[in-house]
PyMOL Python script that loads the backbone (N, CA, C, O; Angstrom):
from pymol import cmd

cmd.read_pdbstr("""\
ATOM      1  N   MET A   1      -6.273 -11.142  -9.688  1.00  0.00           N
ATOM      2  CA  MET A   1      -5.573 -10.076 -10.381  1.00  0.00           C
ATOM      3  C   MET A   1      -6.035  -8.712  -9.890  1.00  0.00           C
ATOM      4  O   MET A   1      -5.297  -7.736 -10.023  1.00  0.00           O
ATOM      5  N   GLY A   2      -7.215  -8.618  -9.335  1.00  0.00           N
ATOM      6  CA  GLY A   2      -7.736  -7.348  -8.851  1.00  0.00           C
ATOM      7  C   GLY A   2      -6.936  -6.788  -7.686  1.00  0.00           C
ATOM      8  O   GLY A   2      -6.812  -5.571  -7.544  1.00  0.00           O
ATOM      9  N   VAL A   3      -6.392  -7.670  -6.848  1.00  0.00           N
ATOM     10  CA  VAL A   3      -5.614  -7.220  -5.701  1.00  0.00           C
ATOM     11  C   VAL A   3      -4.334  -6.535  -6.173  1.00  0.00           C
ATOM     12  O   VAL A   3      -3.957  -5.492  -5.638  1.00  0.00           O
ATOM     13  N   LEU A   4      -3.675  -7.104  -7.158  1.00  0.00           N
ATOM     14  CA  LEU A   4      -2.438  -6.503  -7.669  1.00  0.00           C
ATOM     15  C   LEU A   4      -2.708  -5.148  -8.316  1.00  0.00           C
ATOM     16  O   LEU A   4      -1.904  -4.226  -8.177  1.00  0.00           O
ATOM     17  N   LYS A   5      -3.818  -5.019  -9.014  1.00  0.00           N
ATOM     18  CA  LYS A   5      -4.174  -3.727  -9.616  1.00  0.00           C
ATOM     19  C   LYS A   5      -4.438  -2.690  -8.534  1.00  0.00           C
ATOM     20  O   LYS A   5      -4.042  -1.533  -8.673  1.00  0.00           O
ATOM     21  N   GLN A   6      -5.107  -3.097  -7.456  1.00  0.00           N
ATOM     22  CA  GLN A   6      -5.401  -2.165  -6.356  1.00  0.00           C
ATOM     23  C   GLN A   6      -4.117  -1.732  -5.661  1.00  0.00           C
ATOM     24  O   GLN A   6      -3.967  -0.557  -5.326  1.00  0.00           O
ATOM     25  N   LEU A   7      -3.181  -2.668  -5.437  1.00  0.00           N
ATOM     26  CA  LEU A   7      -1.904  -2.307  -4.833  1.00  0.00           C
ATOM     27  C   LEU A   7      -1.129  -1.342  -5.717  1.00  0.00           C
ATOM     28  O   LEU A   7      -0.510  -0.403  -5.217  1.00  0.00           O
ATOM     29  N   ALA A   8      -1.155  -1.564  -7.016  1.00  0.00           N
ATOM     30  CA  ALA A   8      -0.464  -0.656  -7.937  1.00  0.00           C
ATOM     31  C   ALA A   8      -1.081   0.734  -7.889  1.00  0.00           C
ATOM     32  O   ALA A   8      -0.371   1.733  -8.003  1.00  0.00           O
ATOM     33  N   THR A   9      -2.394   0.803  -7.722  1.00  0.00           N
ATOM     34  CA  THR A   9      -3.058   2.099  -7.620  1.00  0.00           C
ATOM     35  C   THR A   9      -2.679   2.800  -6.317  1.00  0.00           C
ATOM     36  O   THR A   9      -2.447   4.009  -6.316  1.00  0.00           O
ATOM     37  N   TYR A  10      -2.614   2.057  -5.202  1.00  0.00           N
ATOM     38  CA  TYR A  10      -2.240   2.643  -3.918  1.00  0.00           C
ATOM     39  C   TYR A  10      -0.837   3.218  -3.958  1.00  0.00           C
ATOM     40  O   TYR A  10      -0.573   4.268  -3.372  1.00  0.00           O
ATOM     41  N   LEU A  11       0.055   2.537  -4.642  1.00  0.00           N
ATOM     42  CA  LEU A  11       1.453   2.957  -4.677  1.00  0.00           C
ATOM     43  C   LEU A  11       1.751   3.880  -5.850  1.00  0.00           C
ATOM     44  O   LEU A  11       2.916   4.135  -6.156  1.00  0.00           O
ATOM     45  N   TYR A  12       0.728   4.377  -6.498  1.00  0.00           N
ATOM     46  CA  TYR A  12       0.850   5.309  -7.625  1.00  0.00           C
ATOM     47  C   TYR A  12       1.621   4.713  -8.805  1.00  0.00           C
ATOM     48  O   TYR A  12       2.255   5.451  -9.560  1.00  0.00           O
ATOM     49  N   LEU A  13       1.574   3.397  -8.971  1.00  0.00           N
ATOM     50  CA  LEU A  13       2.201   2.751 -10.116  1.00  0.00           C
ATOM     51  C   LEU A  13       1.242   2.673 -11.297  1.00  0.00           C
ATOM     52  O   LEU A  13       1.651   2.399 -12.426  1.00  0.00           O
ATOM     53  N   ARG A  14      -0.019   2.912 -11.029  1.00  0.00           N
ATOM     54  CA  ARG A  14      -1.063   2.793 -12.043  1.00  0.00           C
ATOM     55  C   ARG A  14      -2.068   3.917 -11.822  1.00  0.00           C
ATOM     56  O   ARG A  14      -2.320   4.314 -10.685  1.00  0.00           O
ATOM     57  N   LYS A  15      -2.640   4.428 -12.907  1.00  0.00           N
ATOM     58  CA  LYS A  15      -3.632   5.489 -12.790  1.00  0.00           C
ATOM     59  C   LYS A  15      -4.944   4.940 -12.239  1.00  0.00           C
ATOM     60  O   LYS A  15      -5.276   3.770 -12.427  1.00  0.00           O
ATOM     61  N   LYS A  16      -5.688   5.824 -11.547  1.00  0.00           N
ATOM     62  CA  LYS A  16      -6.982   5.433 -11.000  1.00  0.00           C
ATOM     63  C   LYS A  16      -7.993   5.245 -12.120  1.00  0.00           C
ATOM     64  O   LYS A  16      -7.882   5.845 -13.189  1.00  0.00           O
ATOM     65  N   ASP A  17      -8.970   4.408 -11.855  1.00  0.00           N
ATOM     66  CA  ASP A  17     -10.060   4.200 -12.793  1.00  0.00           C
ATOM     67  C   ASP A  17     -10.959   5.435 -12.758  1.00  0.00           C
ATOM     68  O   ASP A  17     -11.414   5.819 -11.680  1.00  0.00           O
ATOM     69  N   PRO A  18     -11.226   6.062 -13.888  1.00  0.00           N
ATOM     70  CA  PRO A  18     -12.040   7.285 -13.880  1.00  0.00           C
ATOM     71  C   PRO A  18     -13.507   7.034 -13.530  1.00  0.00           C
ATOM     72  O   PRO A  18     -14.233   7.983 -13.233  1.00  0.00           O
ATOM     73  N   ASN A  19     -13.955   5.788 -13.556  1.00  0.00           N
ATOM     74  CA  ASN A  19     -15.362   5.475 -13.266  1.00  0.00           C
ATOM     75  C   ASN A  19     -15.624   5.224 -11.788  1.00  0.00           C
ATOM     76  O   ASN A  19     -16.775   5.021 -11.402  1.00  0.00           O
ATOM     77  N   THR A  20     -14.587   5.231 -10.948  1.00  0.00           N
ATOM     78  CA  THR A  20     -14.801   4.967  -9.532  1.00  0.00           C
ATOM     79  C   THR A  20     -15.425   6.191  -8.855  1.00  0.00           C
ATOM     80  O   THR A  20     -15.225   7.320  -9.304  1.00  0.00           O
ATOM     81  N   PRO A  21     -16.182   5.966  -7.774  1.00  0.00           N
ATOM     82  CA  PRO A  21     -16.777   7.102  -7.064  1.00  0.00           C
ATOM     83  C   PRO A  21     -15.695   7.980  -6.459  1.00  0.00           C
ATOM     84  O   PRO A  21     -14.649   7.490  -6.033  1.00  0.00           O
ATOM     85  N   ASN A  22     -15.953   9.272  -6.424  1.00  0.00           N
ATOM     86  CA  ASN A  22     -14.948  10.224  -5.951  1.00  0.00           C
ATOM     87  C   ASN A  22     -15.480  10.976  -4.733  1.00  0.00           C
ATOM     88  O   ASN A  22     -15.827  12.153  -4.825  1.00  0.00           O
ATOM     89  N   SER A  23     -15.541  10.292  -3.596  1.00  0.00           N
ATOM     90  CA  SER A  23     -16.008  10.944  -2.385  1.00  0.00           C
ATOM     91  C   SER A  23     -14.844  11.121  -1.417  1.00  0.00           C
ATOM     92  O   SER A  23     -13.799  10.487  -1.565  1.00  0.00           O
ATOM     93  N   GLN A  24     -15.031  11.975  -0.445  1.00  0.00           N
ATOM     94  CA  GLN A  24     -13.979  12.262   0.528  1.00  0.00           C
ATOM     95  C   GLN A  24     -13.656  11.031   1.369  1.00  0.00           C
ATOM     96  O   GLN A  24     -12.496  10.810   1.717  1.00  0.00           O
ATOM     97  N   TRP A  25     -14.670  10.226   1.700  1.00  0.00           N
ATOM     98  CA  TRP A  25     -14.452   9.053   2.550  1.00  0.00           C
ATOM     99  C   TRP A  25     -13.641   7.988   1.832  1.00  0.00           C
ATOM    100  O   TRP A  25     -12.850   7.282   2.458  1.00  0.00           O
ATOM    101  N   VAL A  26     -13.827   7.867   0.544  1.00  0.00           N
ATOM    102  CA  VAL A  26     -13.033   6.908  -0.230  1.00  0.00           C
ATOM    103  C   VAL A  26     -11.568   7.345  -0.243  1.00  0.00           C
ATOM    104  O   VAL A  26     -10.668   6.509  -0.159  1.00  0.00           O
ATOM    105  N   LYS A  27     -11.330   8.647  -0.348  1.00  0.00           N
ATOM    106  CA  LYS A  27      -9.956   9.162  -0.304  1.00  0.00           C
ATOM    107  C   LYS A  27      -9.313   8.859   1.042  1.00  0.00           C
ATOM    108  O   LYS A  27      -8.145   8.474   1.094  1.00  0.00           O
ATOM    109  N   TYR A  28     -10.064   9.029   2.142  1.00  0.00           N
ATOM    110  CA  TYR A  28      -9.538   8.718   3.466  1.00  0.00           C
ATOM    111  C   TYR A  28      -9.197   7.227   3.569  1.00  0.00           C
ATOM    112  O   TYR A  28      -8.141   6.858   4.083  1.00  0.00           O
ATOM    113  N   MET A  29     -10.094   6.382   3.079  1.00  0.00           N
ATOM    114  CA  MET A  29      -9.885   4.943   3.146  1.00  0.00           C
ATOM    115  C   MET A  29      -8.632   4.542   2.378  1.00  0.00           C
ATOM    116  O   MET A  29      -7.832   3.747   2.872  1.00  0.00           O
ATOM    117  N   HIS A  30      -8.453   5.084   1.174  1.00  0.00           N
ATOM    118  CA  HIS A  30      -7.281   4.746   0.384  1.00  0.00           C
ATOM    119  C   HIS A  30      -6.005   5.271   1.034  1.00  0.00           C
ATOM    120  O   HIS A  30      -4.960   4.625   0.954  1.00  0.00           O
ATOM    121  N   GLY A  31      -6.079   6.422   1.669  1.00  0.00           N
ATOM    122  CA  GLY A  31      -4.918   6.955   2.374  1.00  0.00           C
ATOM    123  C   GLY A  31      -4.508   6.073   3.536  1.00  0.00           C
ATOM    124  O   GLY A  31      -3.321   5.818   3.737  1.00  0.00           O
ATOM    125  N   ILE A  32      -5.479   5.608   4.301  1.00  0.00           N
ATOM    126  CA  ILE A  32      -5.191   4.717   5.423  1.00  0.00           C
ATOM    127  C   ILE A  32      -4.644   3.388   4.924  1.00  0.00           C
ATOM    128  O   ILE A  32      -3.711   2.844   5.515  1.00  0.00           O
ATOM    129  N   ASN A  33      -5.213   2.859   3.845  1.00  0.00           N
ATOM    130  CA  ASN A  33      -4.711   1.615   3.275  1.00  0.00           C
ATOM    131  C   ASN A  33      -3.272   1.773   2.786  1.00  0.00           C
ATOM    132  O   ASN A  33      -2.446   0.880   2.974  1.00  0.00           O
ATOM    133  N   ARG A  34      -2.979   2.899   2.165  1.00  0.00           N
ATOM    134  CA  ARG A  34      -1.625   3.162   1.671  1.00  0.00           C
ATOM    135  C   ARG A  34      -0.639   3.236   2.841  1.00  0.00           C
ATOM    136  O   ARG A  34       0.458   2.683   2.768  1.00  0.00           O
ATOM    137  N   LEU A  35      -1.032   3.916   3.910  1.00  0.00           N
ATOM    138  CA  LEU A  35      -0.181   4.034   5.085  1.00  0.00           C
ATOM    139  C   LEU A  35       0.077   2.668   5.714  1.00  0.00           C
ATOM    140  O   LEU A  35       1.218   2.352   6.054  1.00  0.00           O
ATOM    141  N   SER A  36      -0.956   1.863   5.870  1.00  0.00           N
ATOM    142  CA  SER A  36      -0.778   0.548   6.486  1.00  0.00           C
ATOM    143  C   SER A  36       0.083  -0.358   5.612  1.00  0.00           C
ATOM    144  O   SER A  36       0.865  -1.150   6.138  1.00  0.00           O
ATOM    145  N   LEU A  37      -0.043  -0.260   4.307  1.00  0.00           N
ATOM    146  CA  LEU A  37       0.783  -1.052   3.406  1.00  0.00           C
ATOM    147  C   LEU A  37       2.252  -0.653   3.524  1.00  0.00           C
ATOM    148  O   LEU A  37       3.126  -1.518   3.566  1.00  0.00           O
ATOM    149  N   LEU A  38       2.527   0.645   3.579  1.00  0.00           N
ATOM    150  CA  LEU A  38       3.906   1.104   3.712  1.00  0.00           C
ATOM    151  C   LEU A  38       4.508   0.707   5.064  1.00  0.00           C
ATOM    152  O   LEU A  38       5.683   0.344   5.131  1.00  0.00           O
ATOM    153  N   LEU A  39       3.721   0.770   6.135  1.00  0.00           N
ATOM    154  CA  LEU A  39       4.210   0.337   7.442  1.00  0.00           C
ATOM    155  C   LEU A  39       4.489  -1.160   7.458  1.00  0.00           C
ATOM    156  O   LEU A  39       5.454  -1.604   8.081  1.00  0.00           O
ATOM    157  N   PHE A  40       3.664  -1.931   6.786  1.00  0.00           N
ATOM    158  CA  PHE A  40       3.876  -3.368   6.701  1.00  0.00           C
ATOM    159  C   PHE A  40       5.181  -3.677   5.970  1.00  0.00           C
ATOM    160  O   PHE A  40       5.965  -4.509   6.427  1.00  0.00           O
ATOM    161  N   VAL A  41       5.419  -3.015   4.843  1.00  0.00           N
ATOM    162  CA  VAL A  41       6.650  -3.231   4.084  1.00  0.00           C
ATOM    163  C   VAL A  41       7.863  -2.817   4.925  1.00  0.00           C
ATOM    164  O   VAL A  41       8.884  -3.505   4.917  1.00  0.00           O
ATOM    165  N   PHE A  42       7.757  -1.714   5.640  1.00  0.00           N
ATOM    166  CA  PHE A  42       8.847  -1.267   6.516  1.00  0.00           C
ATOM    167  C   PHE A  42       9.136  -2.314   7.592  1.00  0.00           C
ATOM    168  O   PHE A  42      10.299  -2.609   7.867  1.00  0.00           O
ATOM    169  N   ALA A  43       8.095  -2.875   8.201  1.00  0.00           N
ATOM    170  CA  ALA A  43       8.279  -3.883   9.246  1.00  0.00           C
ATOM    171  C   ALA A  43       8.926  -5.142   8.680  1.00  0.00           C
ATOM    172  O   ALA A  43       9.773  -5.746   9.339  1.00  0.00           O
ATOM    173  N   ILE A  44       8.547  -5.543   7.489  1.00  0.00           N
ATOM    174  CA  ILE A  44       9.160  -6.720   6.851  1.00  0.00           C
ATOM    175  C   ILE A  44      10.640  -6.457   6.604  1.00  0.00           C
ATOM    176  O   ILE A  44      11.470  -7.334   6.845  1.00  0.00           O
ATOM    177  N   ILE A  45      10.980  -5.274   6.133  1.00  0.00           N
ATOM    178  CA  ILE A  45      12.384  -4.931   5.882  1.00  0.00           C
ATOM    179  C   ILE A  45      13.177  -4.966   7.190  1.00  0.00           C
ATOM    180  O   ILE A  45      14.290  -5.493   7.224  1.00  0.00           O
ATOM    181  N   VAL A  46      12.616  -4.412   8.262  1.00  0.00           N
ATOM    182  CA  VAL A  46      13.295  -4.427   9.561  1.00  0.00           C
ATOM    183  C   VAL A  46      13.507  -5.858  10.037  1.00  0.00           C
ATOM    184  O   VAL A  46      14.576  -6.179  10.554  1.00  0.00           O
ATOM    185  N   MET A  47      12.510  -6.722   9.873  1.00  0.00           N
ATOM    186  CA  MET A  47      12.646  -8.119  10.289  1.00  0.00           C
ATOM    187  C   MET A  47      13.721  -8.839   9.486  1.00  0.00           C
ATOM    188  O   MET A  47      14.478  -9.634  10.043  1.00  0.00           O
ATOM    189  N   ILE A  48      13.797  -8.574   8.194  1.00  0.00           N
ATOM    190  CA  ILE A  48      14.819  -9.213   7.360  1.00  0.00           C
ATOM    191  C   ILE A  48      16.205  -8.737   7.757  1.00  0.00           C
ATOM    192  O   ILE A  48      17.140  -9.534   7.826  1.00  0.00           O
ATOM    193  N   VAL A  49      16.343  -7.442   8.017  1.00  0.00           N
ATOM    194  CA  VAL A  49      17.640  -6.905   8.434  1.00  0.00           C
ATOM    195  C   VAL A  49      18.056  -7.520   9.772  1.00  0.00           C
ATOM    196  O   VAL A  49      19.211  -7.913   9.933  1.00  0.00           O
ATOM    197  N   LYS A  50      17.144  -7.609  10.721  1.00  0.00           N
ATOM    198  CA  LYS A  50      17.466  -8.199  12.011  1.00  0.00           C
ATOM    199  C   LYS A  50      17.835  -9.671  11.868  1.00  0.00           C
ATOM    200  O   LYS A  50      18.697 -10.159  12.600  1.00  0.00           O
ATOM    201  N   LEU A  51      17.215 -10.375  10.961  1.00  0.00           N
ATOM    202  CA  LEU A  51      17.502 -11.791  10.751  1.00  0.00           C
ATOM    203  C   LEU A  51      18.934 -11.985  10.252  1.00  0.00           C
ATOM    204  O   LEU A  51      19.618 -12.912  10.686  1.00  0.00           O
ATOM    205  N   PHE A  52      19.392 -11.125   9.350  1.00  0.00           N
ATOM    206  CA  PHE A  52      20.716 -11.282   8.782  1.00  0.00           C
ATOM    207  C   PHE A  52      21.818 -10.673   9.645  1.00  0.00           C
ATOM    208  O   PHE A  52      22.974 -11.081   9.536  1.00  0.00           O
ATOM    209  N   ILE A  53      21.489  -9.715  10.489  1.00  0.00           N
ATOM    210  CA  ILE A  53      22.503  -9.081  11.337  1.00  0.00           C
ATOM    211  C   ILE A  53      22.663  -9.843  12.651  1.00  0.00           C
ATOM    212  O   ILE A  53      23.681  -9.697  13.329  1.00  0.00           O
ATOM    213  N   LYS A  54      21.678 -10.645  13.014  1.00  0.00           N
ATOM    214  CA  LYS A  54      21.714 -11.392  14.267  1.00  0.00           C
ATOM    215  C   LYS A  54      22.942 -12.300  14.279  1.00  0.00           C
ATOM    216  O   LYS A  54      23.227 -13.000  13.307  1.00  0.00           O
ATOM    217  N   LYS A  55      23.669 -12.271  15.410  1.00  0.00           N
ATOM    218  CA  LYS A  55      24.903 -13.070  15.517  1.00  0.00           C
ATOM    219  C   LYS A  55      24.678 -14.325  16.304  1.00  0.00           C
ATOM    220  O   LYS A  55      25.606 -15.112  16.491  1.00  0.00           O
TER     221      LYS A  55
END
""", "prot")
cmd.dss("prot")
cmd.show_as("cartoon", "prot")
cmd.util.cbc("prot")
cmd.orient("prot")
């Protein structure tokens, strides 16, 4: 269940835990994770579109 909570936090669906450390490096890490997650979802969407449009 922790993975789903973390994904919701990355996608701004859930508020951050106020007890987590607040350093600049953690912000960078979460930003990179958010970017990679969005690129992954985009790639999956492109693959699905290509699968259905393929003749």
